[in-house]
C-alpha positions in Angstrom: 24.2 12.4 -13.4 20.7 11.6 -12.9 19.6 8.7 -11.1 16.8 6.3 -12.1 14.7 3.4 -10.2 12.4 0.6 -10.9 9.5 -0.3 -9.0 8.9 -4.0 -9.8 6.4 -6.8 -7.9 6.6 -10.2 -8.2 3.4 -12.3 -9.9 2.0 -13.2 -6.3 2.4 -12.1 -2.6 3.5 -15.0 -1.1 5.7 -18.0 -1.8 4.6 -18.6 -5.6 7.2 -21.4 -5.9 6.4 -25.1 -5.9 6.9 -25.7 -1.8 9.7 -28.4 -2.5 11.7 -25.2 -3.7 11.0 -23.6 -0.7 12.3 -26.3 1.8 15.3 -26.4 -0.9 16.3 -22.5 -0.5 15.8 -22.9 3.6 18.7 -25.7 3.5 20.8 -23.3 1.4 20.2 -20.0 3.6 21.0 -22.2 6.9 18.1 -23.2 8.4 18.2 -26.3 10.3 16.5 -29.7 9.0 14.6 -30.0 12.3 13.1 -26.4 12.0 12.7 -27.2 7.9 10.5 -30.5 9.0 8.1 -28.8 11.6 7.3 -25.9 8.8 6.8 -28.9 6.5 4.5 -30.9 8.3 1.6 -28.2 7.9 2.0 -27.9 4.3 1.9 -31.9 4.1 -0.9 -33.1 2.3 -2.5 -30.3 2.3 -6.5 -30.7 0.2 -9.0 -28.3 -1.1 -12.4 -27.6 -2.2 -13.8 -25.1 -4.0 -17.9 -24.6 -3.2 -20.3 -23.2 -6.2 -23.5 -22.3 -6.9 -23.8 -25.8 -8.5 -22.7 -27.9 -5.2 -18.8 -28.3 -4.4 -15.8 -29.7 -6.9 -13.9 -32.8 -5.8 -11.1 -32.6 -3.6 -7.4 -31.6 -4.9 -4.0 -31.4 -3.8 -2.5 -27.8 -3.1 1.0 -28.5 -4.1 2.1 -24.4 -4.2 1.3 -21.3 -2.3 1.1 -20.4 0.8 -1.3 -20.7 3.9 -2.9 -17.1 3.9 -3.3 -15.4 7.2 -0.5 -17.8 8.5 2.3 -15.5 10.5 4.7 -17.8 9.0 4.0 -17.0 5.3 5.9 -13.3 5.6 9.0 -15.0 7.0 8.8 -17.8 4.2 8.8 -15.0 1.7 11.4 -12.9 2.7 13.6 -16.0 2.8 12.3 -16.5 -0.9 13.2 -13.2 -2.0 16.8 -12.7 0.1 17.6 -16.6 -1.7 17.0 -14.4 -4.8 18.6 -11.2 -4.1 21.8 -12.9 -3.0 21.9 -15.0 -6.2 21.6 -12.3 -8.6 24.7 -10.2 -6.8 23.0 -7.3 -5.9 25.7 -7.2 -3.0 28.6 -7.4 -4.5 27.3 -5.3 -7.6 28.9 -2.1 -8.1 26.0 0.1 -9.7 23.7 1.5 -7.5 23.6 5.3 -5.5 26.7 6.0 -3.2 25.4 7.2 0.1 28.2 7.7 2.8 30.6 5.3 1.0 28.4 2.3 0.8 26.4 1.3 -2.4 22.7 1.1 -2.3 21.0 -0.1 -5.2 17.2 -1.7 -3.7 15.0 -1.5 -1.6 12.3 -4.5 -0.5 9.4 -4.3 1.6 7.5 -7.1 1.3 7.2 -8.6 -2.5 7.9 -5.1 -3.3 11.1 -4.5 -4.6 13.1 -1.0 -6.2 16.2 -1.0 -7.8 18.3 2.4 -8.3 20.8 3.0 -10.6 22.7 6.0 -11.6 22.1 5.3 -15.4 20.0 3.5 -17.7 22.3 0.4 -18.7 23.1 -0.4 -14.8 19.1 -0.3 -14.1 19.0 -2.7 -17.0 21.6 -4.9 -15.5 19.9 -5.1 -12.2 16.8 -5.5 -13.4 17.8 -8.3 -15.6 19.6 -10.3 -13.3 16.7 -10.0 -10.3 14.2 -11.4 -12.9 16.4 -14.2 -14.1 17.0 -15.5 -10.7 13.1 -14.9 -9.9 12.4 -17.0 -13.0 15.1 -20.1 -11.7 12.6 -21.1 -8.1 9.2 -19.6 -9.3 8.6 -16.5 -9.3 7.9 -14.2 -12.4 8.0 -10.5 -12.6 5.0 -8.3 -13.1 5.2 -6.3 -16.0 2.0 -4.3 -15.6 2.9 -3.6 -11.7 6.5 -2.5 -12.7 7.4 1.5 -12.9 10.6 3.2 -14.5 11.0 6.5 -12.8 14.3 8.5 -13.3 15.4 11.9 -12.5 16.2 12.7 -16.3 14.3 12.3 -20.1 14.5 8.4 -19.8 14.1 6.0 -23.5 11.2 3.5 -23.5 12.1 0.4 -21.8 10.7 -2.9 -23.0 11.1 -6.3 -21.5 10.8 -9.6 -23.3 8.7 -8.0 -26.0 6.8 -5.8 -23.3 7.0 -2.1 -22.7 7.6 -1.3 -19.2 5.4 2.0 -18.1 7.8 5.4 -17.3 6.1 6.8 -14.9 7.0 11.1 -13.1 5.9 9.4 -10.1 4.4 6.1 -8.1 3.1 5.2 -5.3 4.7 3.1 -2.6 3.9 2.6 1.3 1.0 4.5 0.8 3.0 7.4 -0.2 3.0 9.3 -3.8 7.1 9.4 -4.5 7.3 12.3 -7.5 10.6 12.4 -9.3 12.4 15.1 -8.0 11.4 14.3 -4.6 9.3 17.2 -3.9 6.8 16.2 -1.1 4.2 19.5 -1.8 1.9 17.0 -4.4 1.5 14.3 -1.8 0.6 16.4 1.0 -2.3 18.2 -1.6 -3.5 14.8 -2.4 -3.6 13.7 0.8 -5.8 16.9 2.4 -7.9 16.1 -0.6 -8.7 12.6 0.3 -9.5 13.5 3.7 -11.5 15.9 2.6 -13.7 13.1 1.0 -13.6 11.4 3.8 -14.8 14.3 5.9 -17.6 14.8 3.3 -18.9 11.3 3.5 -19.4 12.0 7.4 -21.7 14.9 6.8 -24.8 12.0 7.4 -22.8 11.3 11.0 -22.4 15.1 12.4 -25.4 15.8 11.2 -27.3 13.6 13.7 -28.5 14.9 17.0 -28.3 11.7 18.5 -24.8 12.0 18.7 -22.7 14.0 21.5 -20.7 16.7 20.1 -17.7 15.4 21.6 -18.3 12.2 20.1 -18.2 13.7 16.6 -14.5 15.7 17.9 -13.2 12.2 18.6 -14.7 10.9 15.4 -12.7 13.5 13.2 -9.6 12.8 15.2 -9.6 9.2 14.9 -10.8 9.2 11.2 -9.3 12.1 9.1 -6.4 13.7 11.3 -4.5 10.1 11.6 -4.2 9.7 7.9 -3.2 12.9 7.3 -0.5 12.2 9.0 0.5 8.9 7.9 4.0 9.5 6.9 4.6 12.9 7.8 7.9 12.2 9.3 9.5 11.6 6.3 8.1 15.2 4.9 10.2 18.0 4.0 7.1 20.7 4.8 7.6 24.1 3.9 5.2 27.3 5.3 3.7 27.2 2.5 2.4 23.6 2.8 1.6 24.1 6.8 0.0 27.1 6.0 -2.4 24.7 3.5 -2.6 22.3 6.6 -3.8 24.5 9.1 -6.4 25.9 6.8 -7.4 22.0 6.3 -8.0 22.1 10.2 -10.0 24.9 10.2 -12.0 23.8 7.6 -12.7 20.5 9.2 -13.8 22.2 12.6 -16.0 24.5 10.7 -17.9 22.0 8.7 -18.4 19.7 12.3 -19.9 22.4 13.6 -21.4 24.0 11.1 -24.4 21.6 11.2 -25.4 22.9 15.4 -24.5 26.7 14.3 -22.3 29.2 12.7 -19.0 28.6 14.0 -18.5 31.1 16.1 -21.7 31.8 17.0 -21.3 28.2 18.9 -18.4 29.6 20.9 -20.5 32.9 21.4 -17.7 34.9 19.4 -19.3 38.3 18.0 -17.8 39.4 14.9 -16.7 42.3 16.5 -14.3 40.7 18.9 -12.2 40.2 16.0 -10.9 36.9 17.6 -8.5 35.2 15.1 -8.8 31.4 14.1 -5.7 30.5 16.1 -7.7 31.4 19.1 -11.0 29.4 17.8 -8.9 25.8 17.4 -7.5 26.7 20.5 -11.5 27.1 22.1 -12.9 24.2 19.6 -10.3 21.8 19.9 -7.9 22.0 23.2 -5.7 19.5 22.5 -2.7 20.2 20.2 -3.2 21.2 16.9 -2.4 19.0 13.6 0.6 21.1 12.9 1.4 21.2 16.4 1.5 17.0 16.0 3.4 16.8 12.7 6.1 19.1 14.7 6.0 16.7 17.7 6.2 13.5 15.2 9.6 14.4 13.3 11.9 15.1 16.0 10.6 12.0 17.8 11.4 9.7 14.8 15.1 11.4 13.9 15.5 10.4 18.1 14.7 7.0 17.4 17.0 6.3 14.4 19.8 8.4 16.0 19.7 6.0 18.8 20.6 3.2 17.0 24.3 2.0 16.5 24.6 1.2 12.9 20.9 1.4 11.2 20.0 1.8 7.3 18.3 4.2 8.3 20.4 6.2 9.9 23.1 5.9 7.0 20.7 7.1 4.5 19.7 10.5 6.5 23.2 11.6 7.6 25.1 10.3 4.6 26.1 12.3 1.5 25.9 12.0 -1.8 29.0 12.7 -4.4 28.6 15.7 -6.7 27.5 19.2 -6.1 24.1 21.4 -5.8 23.2 23.6 -8.9 23.7 27.2 -8.3 21.3 29.8 -7.0 18.3 29.3 -4.3 18.4 25.6 -2.6 15.2 23.4 -1.7 15.1 22.8 1.5 16.2 19.5 2.9 14.6 17.1 5.5 17.1 17.8 8.0 16.5 22.1 7.7 13.2 20.9 9.1 15.0 19.7 12.5 17.6 22.4 12.9 15.1 25.0 12.3 
């Protein structure tokens, strides 16, 4: 049976409801009255004015919204979102994807919420429950930012007469997630973006006033970390590792080309027939890009295994009901650890 998921976002990224609703929610969530009073004080009597090209406007009262930059604003919004999910009854709902005996139907990070179900009808039920409870406390679902993705064909969706976009992939927390779960497209996209960054650094790499060691550190600080972002969750095959090695070699070649031809810089004649791996070690005595990725994955696995009872550990080690298709099977994430 195919699975469907929707990525929806509220209209604003902070407390969008009226503030008296926030204080009411805090009380219902069990926050003591004296703490609620302390939280209300910074918001009491807030006023603002807008500076324009013709002067400033009159002062006006601010009755809703969070304090931008305040460390309490994300916490208040998390309580706001948790209140909505509890009232929507997602914990008690039987719809969702069962992993290790647990029913999982939502994943949340800040104002991004991902709802998951095994059928189109179940997903529609979850989405409408969240939408109705959100509107009760002043939050509105942003249809333009809501996406539907399914592992099997799905019909067009409409919410209140507006069509919800059905996509084959979407970007979540900086990574592009496809319907088939294959990481190869994300790796290609990440390498292509970093190639553009490397090209934009040409003016710095060409400068004779900047030492070579500084340029190497610049590449290690600006290019490679962006490539490795989230690589702990990738299922990387041999073909992807070869592509990553080729990208790293291309970066070093481009860096050293502005001084001398990359082999002449190391004074390695073409008759020596030295491999690219030998040249990489000479240019970058530290760990290679592939080596760094191979280190991060077991570290991430070890951190999760140390936790007694965590959501991530359940997802990683749990099993889903059903059988895999006959024939050659795709590589799993845990295969990269055991191999």
